[in-house]
N, C-alpha and C positions, 0 to 999 in steps of 0.2 A: 653910255655904254656903246662900244663899237659893234659892227655886224658879227664879227667872230665870237664875241662874248654872248651876243643874243642867240646865235646858232648853238653854242655850247649849252646855254640855258635850256633850249628846247631838247637837246640830246639827253640832258639830265631830267627830262620830263617836268620841267618847271614852266609855269604859265607866263606868257608875255602880256603886257598891257597892250591896249589898242595902239597906243603911240609907238611902242617898241615894235609891234608887228608891222606897222606902216613904214617904219624905218628899215626893216629887214627886207620887205618884199611887197609885191602887189596884193592888195586886199580886195580887189574888185569882185572876186568870186567867193569871198568869205561872207559869213553872216555875223554882223558885228555884235549880236547878242550872245554868241557862243564863245567859249574860252579859246584863246590862241595857245595851242599846246601840241607838242610832238612834231617830228620831222620825218618825212618819207624820202626814199630814193626813188623818184618817179621813173628813172631810167631802168629800174630793176623790178618791174612788176612781175608778180608770180604768174606763170603760165601753166602749161599742161603737166609739168612734172609733179607739183604738189597739189594743185587745184586744176580744175578742168579748163579747157580753152574758153569756156563761157565765163570764167571768173578772172579775166585779165584786169579787172578793176580793183583787185586786191594788191596793195603795196606794202612791203615790209617797212616797219618803223625803226629808225635808228635810235636805239636806247641802250644805255649802259646798265639798266636795271632788269628789264623784262623782255620776253619774246612776244612782240605784238605786231598786229597788222592793221591797216586802215582800209576800210571798204569805201571807195569813192563812188561817184555817179556811174551808172551803167552807160552803155554806149548809145542810149536813147537821147533824144534832144530835149533838154529841160530848160525852162527859164529858171533863174536862180531861186525864186520864191517857190516854184514847183519842186525843185530839187531838194530844198530844205524840208518841205512838207513830206516828200517821199522818203527821205532818209530818216526823218523824225518818226514817221509811222513805222518804218522797218525797225528802228532801234527800240521802240516801245514793245513791238511784238517780240523781238529778240530777247529783251529783258524778261518779259512774261514767260516765254518758253524756257529761258534759262532757270528762272525761279521754279517753274513746274517740273523741269527735268531733274532737279535736285530731289524732289519728292519721289519720283519713280525710278531713280538711278539711271536715267538716260544721260547721254553726254552731249553737251552743247558748249561751244566756246564761251568763256566768260566775256561779257560786254562791259566796257568801261565808259561808254557814252558817245555823245556827238560833239565833235570838236572842229575847229579850223586847224588843219594840219598844214605844215609848210612843205611844199614840193621843192626840194633842193635843186632839181634839174631845171625847173622853170622859174624859180625864185618868186613863187606866188603861193598864197594860202588858198586852200580848198576845203569844203565841208566834207567830213568823213565820219563814219562809224569806226571807233577804235575797239578792237577786241583781241582776245588771246589768239596766238597763232598755233595751229595744230600741225605738228610735223608728221606727215603721213602721205598716203595715196588715196585717191578716190576709190570707192568700192567697186567700180567697174573694172579696175585693174586686177581684181581677185577672182574673176569669173572662171579662170582655169585652175584655181587653187583647190587643194584637197579640203580646205576649210570653208569653201564658199557656201555650202549648205548650212553650216552653223552660223556664218555671218548673215546670210539671208534670213534665217529663222529669227535671229536676234533683232535685225532691222525691223522685221514685220511685227514682233512683239512690242518694240518701242513705238512704232507707228500706231498700233492699236491704242496704246496707253495715251500717247500725245494727242491722238485723234479724238479722244473723249472731250478735250478742252479746246482744241484748235482745228481749223480747217487747213489740212496739209496740202497745199498746192505746190507743185514743182518739187516734189520729193523724188528726185531722180538719183541714180548711182553717182552722177557727177557732183551732187550736193551732199554726199555722205563720205566722210573721210575715215580711213582706218589708221589710227595712230601707229607709228613705226615701233616705238619701244614697248607699248603695253598691249597693242591689238585692240584697244577700245574703239568703239564705233561712235563717231561724232556727226550730228546733224549740223549743217551750215546753211546759210542763204535763206533768210526768212522774208524776203521782200514780197512774196505772193501769199504768205500765210495769213490767216484771219482767226478771229475768235468766234466761237459759237454763240 
């Protein structure tokens, strides 16, 4: 299979073998125990428009099926084994928060797991958490809105309910997204959350 066919396979969200991945690009930043799946446009990282300036490590996934993003390493310096542990811990917390949020009707992006994703601009694989992309703006953009008191009240109610099961660290307006179409409030970024 040539490189274009392998790239097309990733866009269709099909998994590559380790051999196919090594043929397509650099796997030195990958974890060989994780699936090789998905492709990101590393030159098109999301910035302040949809997510805050602090979430520049969120990259859109090229997919013909769904609207997904990949959360890559933060801008801290990690060894590859530390990075894997860090993202694995965050993905586990995210999954538990997602499951609990369904019980209390809070909104959390669906998580699909931890993968080696292909960075098209650098032609290399990186470890990332793959999750649903929420189209919207951070809650701090609504401070001057007439609906802000309702939004803030709803956020506080969700925080109380989620706070019964989780330690809510780093729940800032920049980590809360208001979806454009529905006005639903979504919590994102669980890297500092914990479990009681």
